[in-house]
Every structure is written in structure tokens, then in C-alpha cells.
C-alpha positions as CSV (number, residue, x, y, z in Angstrom):
1,X,-7.4,-5.3,18.9
2,X,-3.8,-3.6,17.7
3,X,-2.0,-2.5,14.3
4,X,0.8,-4.4,14.3
5,X,4.1,-4.0,12.2
6,X,7.5,-5.5,13.2
7,X,6.1,-8.5,15.4
8,X,4.1,-10.0,12.3
9,X,7.2,-9.8,9.8
10,X,9.0,-12.9,9.1
11,X,12.6,-13.2,8.7
12,X,12.3,-14.0,5.2
13,X,9.5,-11.7,3.8
14,X,10.7,-8.3,5.1
15,X,8.9,-6.4,2.4
16,X,5.4,-7.4,3.7
17,X,3.7,-5.7,6.2
18,X,0.8,-7.1,8.1
19,X,-2.3,-5.9,10.3
20,X,-3.6,-7.8,13.2
21,X,-7.6,-6.8,12.8
22,X,-10.0,-8.5,15.0
23,X,-7.7,-11.4,15.6
24,X,-6.8,-11.9,12.3
25,X,-3.7,-11.3,10.5
26,X,-3.8,-10.3,6.6
27,X,-0.8,-9.7,4.1
28,X,-1.1,-6.0,3.1
29,X,0.5,-4.3,0.3
30,X,0.7,-0.9,-1.5
31,X,-2.8,-1.5,-3.2
32,X,-4.6,-1.9,0.2
33,X,-4.2,1.5,1.2
34,X,-6.0,3.1,-1.4
35,X,-8.5,0.0,-1.7
36,X,-9.7,0.5,1.7
37,X,-9.5,4.4,1.5
38,X,-11.8,4.2,-1.6
39,X,-14.3,2.2,0.7
40,X,-14.4,-1.2,-1.1
41,X,-11.6,-3.8,-2.1
42,X,-12.2,-7.0,-3.8
43,X,-10.4,-10.1,-2.8
44,X,-9.0,-12.7,-4.7
45,X,-9.8,-15.8,-2.4
46,X,-13.5,-14.6,-2.2
47,X,-14.3,-12.4,-5.3
48,X,-17.9,-12.2,-4.4
49,X,-17.2,-10.7,-1.2
50,X,-16.0,-7.1,-0.4
51,X,-15.1,-5.2,2.9
52,X,-16.2,-1.7,3.1
53,X,-13.9,1.4,4.6
54,X,-15.5,0.9,8.2
55,X,-12.8,-1.4,9.3
56,X,-11.9,-0.9,12.7
57,X,-8.6,-0.7,14.3
58,X,-6.6,0.8,17.3
59,X,-3.9,3.0,16.2
60,X,-0.6,4.6,17.2
61,X,-0.3,7.5,14.9
62,X,3.4,7.2,14.7
63,X,3.5,3.5,13.6
64,X,0.5,4.7,11.3
65,X,2.7,6.8,9.6
66,X,5.4,4.7,8.9
67,X,3.0,2.0,7.8
68,X,2.0,4.4,5.0
69,X,5.4,5.5,4.1
70,X,6.2,1.5,3.8
71,X,3.2,0.8,1.8
72,X,4.2,3.5,-0.8
73,X,7.0,1.3,-1.9
74,X,5.7,-2.5,-1.7
75,X,4.4,-4.3,-4.7
76,X,1.1,-5.4,-4.8
77,X,0.0,-8.9,-3.8
78,X,-2.9,-10.6,-3.0
79,X,-5.3,-10.0,-0.2
80,X,-7.1,-12.5,1.9
81,X,-11.0,-12.0,3.0
82,X,-11.4,-11.5,6.6
83,X,-14.3,-10.4,9.1
84,X,-13.2,-7.8,11.6
85,X,-13.9,-8.4,15.4
86,X,-15.0,-5.4,16.8
87,X,-14.5,-4.1,20.5
88,X,-15.2,-1.2,22.6
89,X,-11.8,0.0,22.0
90,X,-11.7,-0.2,18.4
91,X,-12.2,3.0,16.0
92,X,-13.3,3.2,12.5
93,X,-10.8,3.1,10.0
94,X,-12.4,6.1,7.9
95,X,-12.2,8.0,11.4
96,X,-8.7,7.2,11.9
97,X,-8.0,8.7,8.5
98,X,-9.7,12.0,9.6
99,X,-8.1,12.0,12.8
100,X,-4.6,11.9,11.2
101,X,-5.9,14.0,8.2
102,X,-5.0,11.4,5.5
103,X,-7.1,10.8,2.4
104,X,-6.6,8.8,-0.5
105,X,-6.0,11.8,-2.5
106,X,-3.0,13.0,-0.7
107,X,-1.5,9.4,0.1
108,X,-2.3,7.4,-3.0
109,X,0.5,5.2,-3.9
110,X,0.3,5.6,-7.4
111,X,3.7,6.9,-8.8
112,X,3.2,10.2,-10.8
113,X,6.3,11.8,-12.6
114,X,7.1,13.9,-15.6
115,X,6.2,11.3,-17.8
116,X,2.8,10.5,-16.7
117,X,0.1,11.4,-19.3
118,X,-3.5,12.2,-18.5
119,X,-6.4,11.6,-21.1
120,X,-7.0,14.2,-23.5
121,X,-10.8,15.0,-22.8
122,X,-12.7,15.6,-19.6
123,X,-16.1,14.9,-18.7
124,X,-18.3,17.5,-17.2
125,X,-19.7,16.6,-13.7
126,X,-22.0,19.5,-13.1
127,X,-23.1,22.7,-15.1
128,X,-22.4,23.0,-18.7
129,X,-26.1,24.1,-19.0
130,X,-25.1,27.7,-19.4
131,X,-25.1,30.4,-16.8
132,X,-27.7,30.1,-14.4
133,X,-29.0,29.5,-10.6
134,X,-30.5,26.0,-11.3
135,X,-29.4,23.1,-9.4
136,X,-27.5,22.0,-12.3
137,X,-25.8,25.2,-13.3
138,X,-23.1,27.2,-12.1
139,X,-22.3,31.1,-12.6
140,X,-18.7,31.5,-12.5
141,X,-17.3,29.0,-10.1
142,X,-14.4,30.3,-8.4
143,X,-13.0,27.3,-6.6
144,X,-13.7,23.3,-5.6
145,X,-12.8,21.2,-2.7
146,X,-13.3,17.5,-2.9
147,X,-14.0,15.5,0.0
148,X,-13.0,12.2,-0.5
149,X,-14.5,10.6,2.8
150,X,-17.6,11.6,2.1
151,X,-17.7,11.2,-1.8
152,X,-18.6,14.9,-2.2
153,X,-17.6,18.3,-4.5
154,X,-18.3,21.4,-2.7
155,X,-18.4,24.2,-5.3
156,X,-17.7,28.2,-4.6
157,X,-20.5,29.2,-7.2
158,X,-19.6,33.0,-6.9
159,X,-21.7,34.7,-9.0
160,X,-24.5,33.0,-7.6
161,X,-23.3,33.8,-3.9
162,X,-23.7,30.1,-2.8
163,X,-21.7,27.2,-2.0
164,X,-23.1,23.8,-3.9
165,X,-22.5,20.3,-2.6
166,X,-22.4,17.8,-5.5
167,X,-22.2,14.0,-4.7
168,X,-19.8,11.9,-6.5
169,X,-22.5,10.0,-8.0
170,X,-24.8,13.1,-9.2
171,X,-25.0,15.8,-11.7
172,X,-27.3,17.8,-9.7
173,X,-26.1,19.7,-6.5
174,X,-27.6,21.1,-3.7
175,X,-27.1,24.3,-1.8
176,X,-25.5,24.2,1.4
177,X,-24.3,27.9,2.2
178,X,-25.7,31.1,1.1
179,X,-28.2,30.8,-1.9
180,X,-30.4,33.9,-0.5
181,X,-29.3,36.4,-2.6
182,X,-26.4,38.7,-2.4
183,X,-25.7,40.4,0.8
184,X,-23.8,40.5,4.2
185,X,-26.5,38.8,6.4
186,X,-25.6,35.6,8.5
187,X,-27.7,33.7,5.9
188,X,-25.8,35.3,2.7
189,X,-22.7,35.6,0.9
190,X,-21.2,37.9,-1.6
191,X,-18.9,36.6,-4.1
192,X,-17.5,33.5,-2.0
193,X,-14.0,32.8,-3.5
194,X,-13.0,29.6,-1.8
195,X,-14.4,26.7,0.4
196,X,-12.7,24.2,2.4
197,X,-14.1,21.4,4.9
198,X,-13.2,21.1,8.5
199,X,-13.3,17.6,9.3
200,X,-12.7,17.9,13.1
201,X,-15.6,20.5,13.4
202,X,-17.7,19.3,10.6
203,X,-18.2,22.6,8.9
204,X,-17.3,24.3,5.5
205,X,-14.9,27.3,5.9
206,X,-15.8,30.1,3.2
207,X,-14.0,33.1,1.9
208,X,-16.8,35.5,1.6
209,X,-14.7,37.8,-0.6
210,X,-16.7,40.9,-1.0
211,X,-17.9,40.8,2.6
212,X,-14.4,40.7,3.5
213,X,-14.4,38.2,6.2
214,X,-14.2,34.4,6.6
215,X,-17.2,32.4,7.9
216,X,-18.2,28.9,9.3
217,X,-20.9,27.0,8.0
218,X,-21.7,24.0,10.0
219,X,-22.8,21.0,7.7
220,X,-25.5,19.8,10.0
221,X,-27.2,23.6,10.0
222,X,-26.8,25.0,6.8
223,X,-29.5,28.0,7.4
224,X,-26.6,30.4,8.4
225,X,-22.9,30.9,9.0
226,X,-20.9,32.4,11.6
227,X,-17.8,35.0,11.1
228,X,-14.6,33.7,12.4
229,X,-12.2,36.2,10.8
230,X,-13.3,39.9,9.9
231,X,-11.8,42.8,7.9
232,X,-9.9,40.6,5.7
233,X,-9.4,40.8,1.6
234,X,-9.4,36.8,1.5
235,X,-9.4,34.7,-1.6
236,X,-7.5,31.3,-1.1
237,X,-7.9,29.1,2.2
238,X,-6.4,25.9,3.2
239,X,-6.2,23.9,6.7
240,X,-3.5,22.1,7.9
241,X,-3.0,18.5,10.0
242,X,-3.1,20.6,13.3
243,X,-6.3,22.2,12.3
244,X,-4.9,25.5,11.8
245,X,-6.5,27.9,9.0
246,X,-4.5,29.9,6.4
247,X,-6.1,32.6,4.4
248,X,-4.5,34.5,1.8
249,X,-4.8,38.5,1.8
250,X,-5.1,39.9,-1.5
251,X,-4.6,43.5,-0.6
252,X,-1.7,43.0,2.1
253,X,0.0,40.4,-0.4
254,X,0.5,37.9,3.0
255,X,-0.6,34.8,3.9
256,X,-1.5,34.2,7.7
257,X,-2.1,31.1,9.8
258,X,-5.0,31.1,12.4
259,X,-5.6,28.5,15.3
260,X,-9.4,28.3,15.1
261,X,-10.9,30.0,17.8
262,X,-8.1,32.7,18.2
263,X,-8.2,36.3,17.1
264,X,-4.5,36.9,16.9
265,X,-2.5,35.3,13.5
266,X,0.8,34.5,12.7
267,X,2.6,35.7,8.9
268,X,3.6,32.7,7.2
269,X,4.4,34.2,3.8
270,X,4.7,37.8,2.1
271,X,3.7,40.5,4.4
272,X,6.5,43.2,2.9
273,X,4.2,44.9,0.4
274,X,3.6,44.3,-3.1
275,X,6.6,43.0,-4.8
276,X,8.6,40.4,-7.1
277,X,11.5,39.8,-4.3
278,X,11.6,36.5,-2.7
279,X,10.2,37.8,0.7
280,X,7.4,39.5,-1.2
281,X,4.0,38.8,-3.0
282,X,1.7,40.0,-5.5
283,X,-1.8,39.4,-5.3
284,X,-1.6,36.1,-3.6
285,X,-4.6,34.1,-4.5
286,X,-4.8,30.1,-4.0
287,X,-3.0,28.4,-1.1
288,X,-2.0,24.8,-0.4
289,X,-0.4,23.5,2.8
290,X,1.5,20.1,3.0
291,X,1.8,17.7,5.9
292,X,4.8,19.6,6.9
293,X,3.3,22.8,7.1
294,X,4.9,23.9,3.8
295,X,2.7,26.4,2.1
296,X,2.4,26.8,-1.6
297,X,1.0,30.1,-2.8
298,X,-0.5,31.3,-6.5
299,X,1.6,34.6,-6.6
300,X,-0.8,35.7,-9.5
301,X,0.6,38.9,-10.6
302,X,4.2,37.6,-10.4
303,X,3.2,34.7,-12.7
304,X,4.6,31.9,-10.5
305,X,3.9,29.7,-7.6
306,X,6.1,30.2,-4.6
307,X,7.0,27.5,-1.6
308,X,7.4,28.9,1.8
309,X,8.9,26.4,4.5
310,X,7.6,26.4,7.9
311,X,9.0,29.3,9.6
312,X,11.0,30.6,6.4
313,X,11.8,34.3,6.0
314,X,11.5,34.2,2.2
315,X,10.0,31.7,-0.4
316,X,11.4,29.6,-3.5
317,X,10.2,30.0,-6.8
318,X,8.9,26.6,-7.7
319,X,6.9,27.2,-11.2
320,X,7.0,30.1,-13.5
321,X,9.0,33.0,-12.4
322,X,10.0,33.8,-16.0
323,X,7.4,36.5,-16.6
324,X,4.0,36.3,-17.9
325,X,3.8,33.9,-21.1
326,X,2.8,30.4,-22.3
327,X,6.2,28.9,-22.7
328,X,7.0,25.6,-20.6
329,X,8.5,27.6,-18.2
330,X,6.2,30.7,-17.8
331,X,2.6,31.2,-16.5
332,X,0.2,33.8,-16.8
333,X,-1.8,34.9,-13.6
334,X,-2.1,31.4,-12.0
335,X,-4.7,30.8,-9.6
336,X,-5.4,27.3,-8.2
337,X,-2.6,25.4,-6.8
338,X,-2.0,21.6,-5.5
339,X,0.5,19.5,-4.6
340,X,0.2,15.8,-4.8
341,X,2.3,13.0,-2.3
342,X,5.3,13.0,-4.9
343,X,5.4,16.6,-4.8
344,X,4.1,17.2,-8.4
345,X,3.0,20.7,-8.5
346,X,-0.5,21.5,-10.4
347,X,-1.3,25.0,-11.4
348,X,-4.5,26.3,-13.0
349,X,-2.8,29.0,-15.5
350,X,-5.5,31.1,-15.8
351,X,-4.8,33.3,-18.7
352,X,-3.3,30.6,-21.0
353,X,-6.4,28.4,-20.3
354,X,-4.5,25.1,-19.0
355,X,-3.5,23.1,-16.5
356,X,-0.1,22.8,-16.1
357,X,2.3,20.4,-14.1
358,X,5.7,20.7,-12.4
359,X,7.5,17.7,-11.2
360,X,9.6,18.4,-8.1
361,X,12.6,20.0,-8.7
362,X,11.9,20.6,-12.5
363,X,12.4,24.0,-14.5
364,X,9.7,23.6,-16.6
365,X,6.3,22.3,-16.4
366,X,4.0,20.2,-18.7
């Protein structure tokens, strides 16, 4: 079974891409990728049939990356139903996405620009029942991580000193790390500030902030964690497509990168004392790393978001940077930061109680 591209393109239909899956050739367009990632897609020829995301393919990473880029630009067309034939060499489609560090959230083909609007009212998925430690309650949720592959959300429930896992279709969480009171034992956390998922090692990585450590918590064994970084005033975490870990340090005003298992780290942002110059940070909180290993940092006390290209000696202001305020070009103590596939930057503008979006290259947010 082979992933095919040019060999299946007709001379007339250069805008059509095809997979050769289990001996069947199907026409694929930009909607296919998102639909497959989201586990199920309906077919026009057999509307009662569905195909789940365990489609099996052998793959070449470079060809697959090229395919993704092309799928973004191709208009939707009908998709024909097929039954994949499996062999010993096949690999699950979902597993392939994980190996390549791809997800529907990162590679959604939906175009988002400065004119895109969101609905005015959100919906509560957990909490909203007052402060507490019940499984439907939270106490100062500091950060979230969305795992599209497993349809789960992980929440740093900081004042409850625990990590809560929530399934997409549920409003009741379950404790998957901590929850044994405030403390520094290996089965405890003390104000966890951030949590991410390390897919390659099937584990949670947690910034255990008041214990000044970063811990790994296996998703198959939720009884205790393992310290992987000691003596760090951590806040934000991110992991790149090589599996390298990035951690922001609030006191040293820097972001460093670790290879999992190594004790040595590399400075990737800041590290020149607190300040407002382009090579400095002042209370770096949340971080985001894109597929090119560019690091985005919420530079909280500078009221800006900074972008540090790989191996750069200084950053670029990409949001805020005009002093504290609530104008469209300002931020006030920004925290969370996320960047989508189009380069739009989303910022939790904490003291202004709002989420701001900066389109790529824009001077103002919306």
C-alpha cells in the first residue's frame, strides 16, 4: 500500500490529489484531511457509510507534508467510499499524524483572517458550579491542553493541585495527576501552572510551579510523577515536532529548550535579565512553538507577545508592545498564546478580560 501523488494526477486535472489506499484510488480535496482527522467523514455516493480515522497508509514524511500544503489550496469535491485493504506494513492514519506531529487543530484548511467572526457567547464545558474540588468543579484553572487525537482536554486545576482530564462529550472530569493535597511528594503537585501531552512517550508533562520542577506523569500510571527538570521557576511549556521540550522561566526571564532525557538545555529566548529591549523578556509566561521551531512568548510585564525565530539573538514584537492598555494595539498582562496554521496569533489578554487575535503582520488586534 503506497501513498501516491504525481503518479495519479491526470494531465487535465492537476488540481486533484489522490491516495492509493488498499488498492483503491480515491479523489481527495481539502475537506478530506480535516474530516479524516476528525475521525469520521460521510460519503456522497454511500451516505449511510462512514470511514473512521483508522485508515491505513504507508507514508513518506516529505511527500505527506507536500500533500498537506496542497490540500489547503484545493476546493472541496465529492469523495467516494472505499474499503481499505490492510497489510503487515500498514500504519494507522491517526498514528501517522502523531509521528509527524500533525493535528486537525494545527493543519485545519479553514481560512481564518481579520474578517473572520466568532459567535458572541461561549458554552461551559466544565466548571461553572462555583469554586470547589468536585469532579465538575475547578479552582483557578490556569491552563488547558486540547488533545484532538484522543478527544480529551487537560486542565491545570491549580488551586486544587491537580490535573483534570475531560472527554469532549462529558462535563465531569477525572483526576489524572496530583489530587493528593498540596505538597512535594512524587504523587503531589503544588499549583501546577501548565500541562502538555508528550505523544511519543504517552505522558503528561507538568509545570509544578511552586515545587520549582517539571514533572512527567505517565498516562498509563496516574499514581505518581517523575521529576525531569529541577530548580526552575517554570510557567509555560511547549513541545516541538522533534519531541524537544521548551520551558519559560519567570525569574531568569528566559525560555530554554531541553531534549527529553538530557540535563543540559539551550537558551532560545531572553536570558539577558528583565527588560523591554528586543533581546529581553519581563515575566515570560505562556509559550507556543510552531512547526518551524519559532517560539512565541507572552512577555507579560512588557504587555506584548514576542516571536523568536530559530537561533535568533533577539525577538520581534508581534502583538501589543505599546504599553499597558485596552486599545486595539495594546495588551494588559497577556498570558496564554496560540498561533494557528494561517499565522494568526490568539492572546489571553488577562487584565482586559478578553481574547485578542492578531492577524499575521497586523499592527492591531481584534
